[in-house]
C-alpha positions as CSV (number, residue, x, y, z in Angstrom):
1,M,-5.3,-29.8,78.3
2,M,-2.4,-32.4,78.0
3,R,-3.9,-36.2,77.5
4,V,-3.1,-39.2,79.1
5,K,-1.6,-41.1,76.6
6,M,-2.9,-44.9,76.6
7,T,0.3,-46.1,74.6
8,L,2.7,-44.6,77.5
9,V,0.8,-46.7,80.1
10,C,1.0,-50.0,78.0
11,L,4.3,-49.4,77.6
12,I,5.1,-49.0,81.6
13,A,2.7,-51.5,82.2
14,L,4.7,-54.2,79.7
15,G,8.1,-53.1,81.1
16,V,7.1,-54.0,84.4
17,L,5.9,-57.6,83.6
18,A,8.4,-58.4,80.7
19,S,10.6,-59.7,83.3
20,S,8.9,-62.9,83.7
21,T,8.7,-63.8,80.2
22,G,11.2,-65.0,77.6
23,A,9.5,-63.3,74.5
24,A,9.5,-59.5,73.7
25,P,5.9,-58.3,74.3
26,Y,4.7,-55.3,72.0
27,W,1.8,-53.1,72.0
28,I,1.1,-50.4,68.6
29,A,-1.7,-48.2,69.0
30,C,-3.3,-45.1,67.2
31,E,-4.8,-43.0,69.8
32,G,-6.8,-40.7,67.4
33,N,-4.8,-37.3,68.2
34,D,-3.2,-37.3,64.6
35,L,-3.5,-39.4,61.5
36,P,-2.3,-43.0,61.7
37,E,0.6,-42.6,59.5
38,N,2.2,-39.7,62.0
39,E,1.6,-42.5,64.8
40,G,3.8,-44.9,63.7
41,W,1.4,-47.2,61.0
42,E,1.7,-47.1,57.4
43,R,-1.2,-45.9,54.9
44,N,-2.4,-47.9,52.1
45,W,-5.1,-46.0,50.0
46,G,-6.4,-45.8,46.2
47,D,-9.5,-45.9,43.8
48,W,-10.8,-47.2,40.7
49,G,-7.5,-46.1,39.3
50,G,-5.2,-48.1,41.2
51,Q,-3.0,-48.2,44.3
52,Y,-2.1,-44.6,45.6
53,N,-4.6,-43.0,42.7
54,G,-6.8,-40.1,44.5
55,D,-6.7,-38.9,48.0
56,G,-8.2,-41.5,49.6
57,A,-10.8,-40.9,52.5
58,I,-11.6,-37.7,53.5
59,R,-9.8,-37.8,57.0
60,T,-10.3,-35.4,59.9
61,V,-9.3,-35.5,63.4
62,E,-10.9,-33.7,66.2
63,D,-11.3,-34.2,70.2
64,G,-9.2,-37.5,69.8
65,I,-11.4,-38.9,66.9
66,L,-10.3,-39.9,63.9
67,T,-13.3,-39.5,61.4
68,T,-12.8,-41.3,57.8
69,D,-15.3,-40.2,55.0
70,S,-15.9,-42.2,51.6
71,L,-19.3,-41.8,50.8
72,F,-18.4,-39.5,47.7
73,D,-16.8,-42.7,45.9
74,A,-17.7,-46.2,46.8
75,G,-14.2,-47.2,45.0
76,V,-11.7,-45.4,47.7
77,Y,-9.9,-47.5,50.0
78,D,-8.1,-46.2,52.8
79,F,-6.6,-48.3,55.9
80,A,-3.8,-48.3,57.7
81,F,-1.1,-51.3,58.8
82,V,1.8,-52.7,60.1
83,D,3.8,-55.5,59.1
84,R,5.7,-57.3,61.7
85,P,6.8,-60.8,59.6
86,G,7.5,-63.5,62.0
87,Q,6.6,-61.1,65.2
88,V,3.0,-60.9,65.6
89,D,2.5,-64.4,67.1
90,P,2.5,-64.4,71.1
91,E,4.8,-67.2,72.6
92,P,3.4,-69.7,75.3
93,G,2.2,-68.1,78.4
94,E,1.4,-64.9,76.1
95,A,-1.6,-64.0,74.3
96,F,-2.4,-61.7,71.5
97,V,-4.8,-58.9,71.9
98,M,-6.3,-56.2,69.6
99,E,-8.9,-53.8,70.7
100,W,-10.6,-50.9,69.1
101,R,-13.5,-48.7,69.6
102,V,-15.5,-47.4,66.4
103,L,-19.0,-46.0,65.5
104,V,-19.9,-46.6,61.9
105,E,-22.3,-44.4,61.0
106,E,-23.3,-45.0,57.6
107,T,-22.6,-47.7,55.0
108,T,-23.6,-47.8,51.5
109,G,-23.2,-50.6,49.0
110,E,-24.6,-53.4,51.5
111,P,-24.2,-56.0,52.1
112,D,-20.2,-55.7,52.0
113,F,-18.8,-54.1,55.1
114,D,-16.0,-51.2,54.3
115,E,-14.8,-50.8,57.9
116,G,-12.5,-53.7,59.6
117,V,-10.0,-54.8,61.2
118,F,-7.5,-57.7,60.4
119,V,-4.6,-59.6,61.6
120,A,-2.5,-61.9,59.9
121,S,-0.1,-64.3,62.0
122,N,3.1,-65.6,61.2
123,D,2.4,-68.5,59.0
124,A,-0.8,-66.5,57.2
125,W,-3.8,-67.8,59.4
126,L,-6.0,-64.7,59.1
127,L,-8.7,-63.1,61.6
128,G,-10.9,-60.3,60.2
129,F,-13.9,-58.8,61.7
130,G,-15.9,-56.0,59.4
131,V,-18.1,-53.5,61.2
132,Y,-21.9,-52.4,60.1
133,P,-23.6,-49.4,61.4
134,N,-26.0,-52.4,63.2
135,A,-23.8,-55.5,63.0
136,V,-20.1,-56.9,63.5
137,V,-19.3,-59.8,60.9
138,S,-16.6,-62.4,61.5
139,V,-15.2,-62.1,58.0
140,F,-13.8,-65.5,57.3
141,E,-16.6,-67.1,59.3
142,D,-19.7,-65.8,58.0
143,V,-21.0,-64.8,61.6
144,T,-22.7,-61.8,62.1
145,I,-23.7,-60.3,65.8
146,P,-26.0,-57.3,65.9
147,I,-24.8,-54.4,67.8
148,E,-26.9,-51.3,68.9
149,P,-26.5,-48.6,65.8
150,W,-25.5,-45.4,65.9
151,V,-23.3,-45.4,68.8
152,F,-19.6,-46.2,69.8
153,H,-19.0,-49.9,70.7
154,E,-15.7,-51.2,72.5
155,Y,-14.2,-54.8,70.8
156,R,-11.4,-56.8,72.2
157,A,-10.2,-59.7,70.1
158,V,-8.0,-62.0,72.2
159,S,-5.9,-65.5,71.1
160,V,-3.4,-67.7,72.7
161,D,-2.5,-69.7,69.7
162,M,-3.6,-67.9,66.5
163,L,-5.7,-70.4,65.4
164,T,-8.8,-69.6,67.9
165,Y,-10.1,-66.5,69.5
166,E,-12.9,-64.6,71.8
167,L,-14.5,-61.3,70.5
168,Y,-15.7,-59.1,73.1
169,I,-18.2,-56.5,72.9
170,D,-18.6,-53.7,75.6
171,G,-16.9,-56.2,77.8
172,T,-19.3,-59.0,77.3
173,L,-18.0,-62.4,75.4
174,S,-20.0,-62.4,72.0
175,L,-18.5,-64.7,70.1
176,T,-15.5,-67.7,70.1
177,G,-14.3,-68.6,66.7
178,Y,-11.6,-69.6,64.3
179,F,-8.8,-68.5,62.2
180,W,-8.6,-68.9,58.1
181,D,-5.5,-70.2,56.4
182,G,-4.9,-67.5,54.5
183,L,-1.7,-66.1,52.4
184,T,-0.7,-62.7,54.3
185,E,1.6,-63.2,56.7
186,G,2.4,-61.0,59.9
187,R,0.5,-57.9,59.5
188,I,-2.2,-55.9,61.5
189,S,-4.5,-53.7,59.6
190,W,-7.7,-51.5,60.3
191,G,-9.8,-49.1,58.3
192,E,-11.7,-49.0,55.1
193,G,-10.5,-51.5,53.4
194,T,-13.3,-52.7,50.6
195,Q,-13.6,-51.1,47.5
196,G,-17.3,-51.0,46.0
197,V,-18.5,-49.8,49.5
198,A,-18.5,-46.7,50.9
199,S,-18.6,-45.7,54.7
200,L,-18.6,-42.9,57.1
201,A,-16.7,-44.1,60.5
202,H,-15.5,-42.6,63.9
203,W,-12.5,-44.4,65.0
204,D,-11.7,-43.5,68.9
205,Y,-8.7,-45.6,68.8
206,F,-7.0,-49.2,67.6
207,S,-4.3,-51.1,69.4
208,A,-2.9,-54.2,69.3
209,G,-0.1,-56.3,70.7
210,V,1.4,-59.0,72.8
211,I,0.7,-59.5,76.3
212,P,2.7,-61.7,79.0
213,E,1.8,-63.6,81.9
214,P,-1.7,-64.5,81.0
215,S,-2.1,-65.3,84.5
216,S,-2.7,-62.0,85.2
217,L,-4.1,-61.3,81.7
218,W,-7.4,-59.9,83.5
219,L,-5.5,-57.3,84.8
220,L,-3.5,-56.4,82.2
221,V,-6.4,-56.1,79.9
222,A,-8.3,-53.8,82.0
223,A,-5.0,-51.9,82.4
224,L,-4.5,-51.4,78.6
225,T,-8.3,-50.3,78.3
226,A,-8.9,-48.7,81.4
227,C,-5.7,-46.6,82.1
228,V,-6.8,-43.9,79.8
229,T,-10.5,-43.2,79.4
230,R,-12.2,-40.7,77.1
231,T,-15.5,-39.2,76.6
232,T,-17.3,-40.4,73.5
233,R,-16.3,-37.2,71.8
234,G,-12.8,-36.2,73.4
235,G,-11.6,-34.5,76.5
236,L,-9.1,-36.1,79.1
237,R,-11.3,-39.1,81.0
238,R,-8.8,-42.1,81.3
239,V,-8.0,-42.6,85.1
240,F,-4.5,-44.2,86.1
241,L,-5.0,-47.2,87.4
242,L,-1.2,-48.4,87.1
243,P,-0.3,-48.6,90.5
244,V,-3.2,-50.0,91.6
245,F,-2.6,-52.5,89.1
246,V,0.8,-53.4,90.2
247,C,0.3,-53.7,93.5
248,I,-2.4,-56.3,93.0
249,L,-0.1,-58.2,91.0
250,A,2.4,-58.1,93.8
251,V,-0.1,-60.0,95.9
252,S,-1.0,-63.4,95.6
253,A,-5.0,-64.0,95.6
254,T,-5.9,-66.0,99.0
255,A,-9.4,-67.5,99.7
256,D,-11.2,-68.6,103.0
257,P,-13.4,-71.7,102.8
258,Y,-17.1,-70.0,101.4
259,W,-20.2,-71.7,99.8
260,C,-22.6,-69.8,97.8
261,A,-26.2,-71.4,96.5
262,Y,-29.5,-71.3,94.8
263,E,-31.9,-73.5,95.9
264,G,-34.5,-72.5,93.4
265,N,-36.9,-70.9,96.3
266,D,-36.8,-67.8,94.3
267,L,-35.4,-66.2,91.1
268,P,-31.7,-66.2,91.2
269,E,-31.4,-62.3,91.3
270,N,-33.0,-62.5,94.6
271,E,-30.9,-65.2,96.0
272,G,-27.7,-63.1,95.7
273,W,-26.7,-63.9,92.2
274,T,-26.2,-61.1,89.0
275,R,-28.3,-61.4,86.0
276,Y,-27.5,-61.3,82.4
277,W,-30.3,-61.3,79.3
278,G,-30.5,-60.0,76.2
279,N,-31.5,-60.9,72.3
280,R,-30.3,-59.7,69.0
281,D,-31.2,-56.1,69.6
282,G,-28.2,-56.1,72.3
283,E,-27.8,-56.6,76.3
284,Y,-30.9,-55.9,78.4
285,Q,-33.0,-56.0,75.5
286,G,-36.3,-57.8,75.8
287,D,-37.6,-59.6,78.8
288,G,-35.1,-63.0,78.5
289,S,-36.8,-66.3,79.0
290,I,-39.7,-67.1,80.1
291,R,-39.0,-68.3,84.0
292,T,-41.1,-69.8,86.4
293,I,-40.3,-71.2,90.1
294,E,-42.8,-74.4,91.3
295,D,-41.5,-76.9,93.6
296,G,-38.3,-75.8,94.5
297,V,-37.5,-75.9,90.7
298,L,-36.5,-73.0,88.0
299,R,-38.2,-73.6,84.7
300,M,-35.9,-71.5,81.7
301,D,-37.7,-71.5,78.2
302,S,-36.3,-69.5,75.5
303,L,-38.0,-72.1,72.8
304,H,-39.6,-68.5,71.4
305,D,-36.6,-66.9,70.5
306,P,-33.5,-68.4,69.3
307,W,-31.2,-65.1,70.3
308,I,-32.2,-65.1,73.8
309,W,-29.8,-65.6,76.4
310,D,-30.4,-65.4,80.1
311,W,-28.0,-66.2,82.9
312,A,-26.9,-65.6,86.7
313,S,-23.3,-65.3,87.8
314,I,-21.6,-64.7,90.7
315,E,-18.0,-62.9,90.8
316,R,-15.3,-63.7,93.3
317,P,-12.0,-62.0,91.6
318,G,-9.0,-63.3,93.8
319,E,-11.6,-65.1,95.9
320,T,-12.7,-68.3,94.0
321,D,-9.7,-70.9,94.1
322,P,-9.1,-72.6,96.9
323,E,-5.7,-72.8,98.5
324,A,-3.3,-75.9,99.6
325,G,-5.2,-78.5,101.3
326,E,-8.7,-77.6,100.4
327,T,-11.0,-78.4,97.1
328,F,-13.4,-76.4,94.8
329,I,-16.8,-77.9,94.6
330,M,-19.6,-77.0,92.1
331,E,-22.7,-79.0,92.1
332,W,-26.0,-78.6,90.3
333,R,-28.9,-80.7,89.5
334,L,-30.6,-80.2,86.3
335,N,-33.3,-81.7,83.6
336,V,-32.9,-80.3,80.1
337,V,-36.4,-81.3,78.7
338,E,-35.7,-79.9,74.9
339,V,-32.8,-78.1,72.8
340,E,-33.1,-76.4,69.2
341,G,-29.6,-76.1,67.8
342,L,-26.2,-77.2,69.2
343,V,-26.2,-76.5,72.5
344,D,-28.5,-74.0,75.2
345,P,-28.2,-74.4,78.7
346,G,-24.9,-74.8,80.4
347,V,-22.4,-74.2,83.5
348,S,-19.4,-71.7,83.1
349,L,-16.3,-71.3,85.7
350,A,-13.4,-69.1,85.5
351,S,-10.2,-69.5,88.4
352,D,-8.8,-66.6,89.9
353,D,-6.2,-66.5,87.0
354,G,-8.5,-66.8,84.1
355,W,-8.6,-70.9,83.7
356,R,-11.9,-71.9,82.4
357,V,-14.1,-74.9,82.1
358,G,-17.7,-75.1,80.8
359,F,-20.4,-77.8,80.3
360,A,-23.3,-77.1,77.7
361,Y,-26.4,-79.3,77.6
362,H,-28.3,-81.2,74.8
363,T,-31.2,-83.2,75.9
364,D,-28.9,-86.7,75.7
365,H,-25.4,-85.4,76.1
366,I,-23.1,-82.9,77.9
367,W,-20.4,-80.9,75.7
368,C,-17.2,-79.8,77.6
369,F,-16.7,-76.9,75.0
370,F,-13.1,-75.9,76.1
371,E,-11.9,-79.5,75.3
372,D,-11.4,-80.7,71.9
373,E,-15.1,-81.5,71.5
374,V,-15.4,-84.4,74.3
375,T,-19.1,-85.2,75.1
376,I,-20.8,-87.4,77.7
377,P,-23.5,-89.0,77.0
378,I,-26.8,-88.6,79.8
379,L,-30.5,-90.1,79.9
380,P,-32.7,-87.5,78.4
381,G,-35.5,-86.1,80.1
382,V,-35.0,-86.8,83.9
383,F,-32.7,-85.0,86.4
384,H,-29.4,-85.5,87.0
385,S,-26.8,-84.7,89.5
386,Y,-23.5,-83.1,89.0
387,R,-20.6,-82.4,90.9
388,F,-17.2,-80.8,90.0
389,L,-14.0,-80.9,92.2
390,S,-10.8,-79.4,91.4
391,Q,-7.8,-78.9,93.9
392,D,-5.2,-77.1,91.4
393,M,-8.0,-75.1,89.4
394,R,-6.3,-77.2,86.0
395,T,-7.5,-80.2,86.3
396,Y,-11.1,-81.7,87.8
397,E,-13.2,-84.7,88.2
398,L,-16.8,-84.7,87.3
399,Y,-19.3,-87.0,88.7
400,I,-22.7,-87.3,87.3
401,D,-25.3,-89.0,90.0
402,E,-22.3,-89.8,92.0
403,V,-20.2,-91.5,89.6
404,L,-16.7,-90.4,87.8
405,V,-17.4,-89.6,84.4
406,H,-14.8,-87.4,83.5
407,D,-10.9,-86.2,84.1
408,G,-10.8,-83.3,82.5
409,S,-8.4,-79.7,82.4
410,F,-9.2,-76.2,82.4
411,W,-8.7,-74.0,79.6
412,E,-6.7,-70.8,79.7
413,G,-9.0,-67.7,79.2
414,L,-9.7,-64.2,80.2
415,T,-12.6,-64.1,82.4
416,Q,-11.7,-64.1,86.5
417,G,-13.5,-65.5,89.5
418,R,-16.8,-66.3,88.2
419,V,-19.5,-69.0,88.0
420,A,-22.1,-68.5,85.4
421,W,-25.1,-70.8,84.6
422,G,-28.3,-70.4,82.9
423,D,-29.2,-70.0,79.3
424,L,-25.5,-69.4,78.0
425,T,-25.8,-69.7,73.8
426,K,-27.2,-68.0,71.2
427,P,-28.6,-68.8,68.2
428,A,-30.3,-72.1,70.1
429,V,-33.6,-72.3,72.3
430,G,-34.3,-74.6,75.0
431,L,-36.5,-75.4,78.0
432,A,-34.2,-76.5,81.3
433,E,-35.3,-77.4,84.8
434,W,-32.8,-76.2,87.4
435,D,-32.9,-77.7,91.0
436,Y,-30.1,-75.7,92.6
437,I,-26.4,-75.0,91.8
438,R,-23.9,-74.6,94.4
439,F,-20.4,-74.0,95.0
440,G,-17.7,-73.0,97.1
441,V,-14.5,-73.9,98.9
442,V,-14.0,-76.8,101.4
443,P,-11.3,-76.9,103.9
444,E,-9.2,-80.1,104.0
445,P,-11.6,-82.9,102.5
446,Q,-10.3,-86.2,103.8
447,S,-12.3,-88.3,101.0
448,I,-14.7,-88.0,98.7
449,S,-17.3,-89.9,100.7
450,I,-17.0,-86.8,103.2
451,L,-17.9,-84.5,100.3
452,F,-20.8,-86.5,99.4
453,T,-22.0,-86.5,102.9
454,M,-21.3,-82.8,103.6
455,T,-23.7,-82.1,100.4
456,T,-26.3,-84.6,101.5
457,I,-26.6,-82.2,105.2
458,W,-26.4,-79.4,102.8
459,A,-29.5,-80.1,100.6
460,S,-31.8,-82.1,103.0
461,R,-35.0,-81.0,101.3
462,A,-36.5,-83.9,99.2
463,R,-36.0,-83.3,95.6
464,R,-38.8,-84.6,92.8
């Protein structure tokens, strides 16, 4: 049966959007239908005898999956690459995206990894990820992320400046980090790259490139990964979403005034929020934080496990931002009792077009974690009331206990139309008490005092 090709869809999507940017977006991919060197990649292989010695890994292609096997010789390396000197990086208003789907079945010679993906920027800043059967490692940062073993996982790395990045695993933001200053320039590579280690891996796809218009980046990334959808071991499975995608881009998002709130009277998932939790074994593993409710306050305790995360969110893609003459408001009341680690509880906001703001807490300060290490001191051991105001979802004002303490800026990211809060970070532990969190769009505010009055009327119950 004829298969829908992801590469073709990507080219169409990029063609539709290319007129809106002065740069030259590109997309290169191996879809597992043939050997990489037959799909536009160069091959580099060898063994202990030197480059191009021997036959490299045993490679087979079946049902859209490229299987590579070097278990017979730990000296074998065999990887695919594309050199684009001076033409890898995104320009302003663009993003570099690298995504792959792989199952590493076996690795010998640990602790070193064998299977990996790498990118070298135009000026030799390097980013690399090694994949084990049960973990992913950021090669140049010595950071390890556990994964469920012996199943396929989807990975996406995104960078707008080729100095910092976000890594998503199975659609969940799993790591933010930094490139490393190296020597190689303008190269993208993937496969078996480590001598002294042997592995057996199954590659569904690997693709990389520059995407225009990050204001629509969430839709672009969704198109690049969802336009063509396969079953684990092949068969036609991708749904052609491009017409819907283009229609969505053609319509500007509008938002009627709205208000969402959690008041501490029940667990968040019982008040209209979606709960996400897990531990180092993966999403929805374990029980998450210990959560109790007393006197209208939610107490979240993760002191027993630094790898726990447990947070609530509401997603309103295309319906979060204010329109002209409106203001977005987010407010919460929180007491951070204890934190062990850098930071633990937090609040995060993503606008309709992916601009983000986040606040993470220690007991005595707040970290604005998208704003170059901006921290704000707070009095420890007591509740504080926070209010966040923005009219353009690019800049904001932050009030603590009704005092303006910071004028800040959003950061350009990927997640769209989401408010999230709770135990957001790992590895760290904390004990926090949440009285409430609310957000929404208010029509035509005339002054800050009116906003404060509205909030007081909304939350008329006494606070401890």
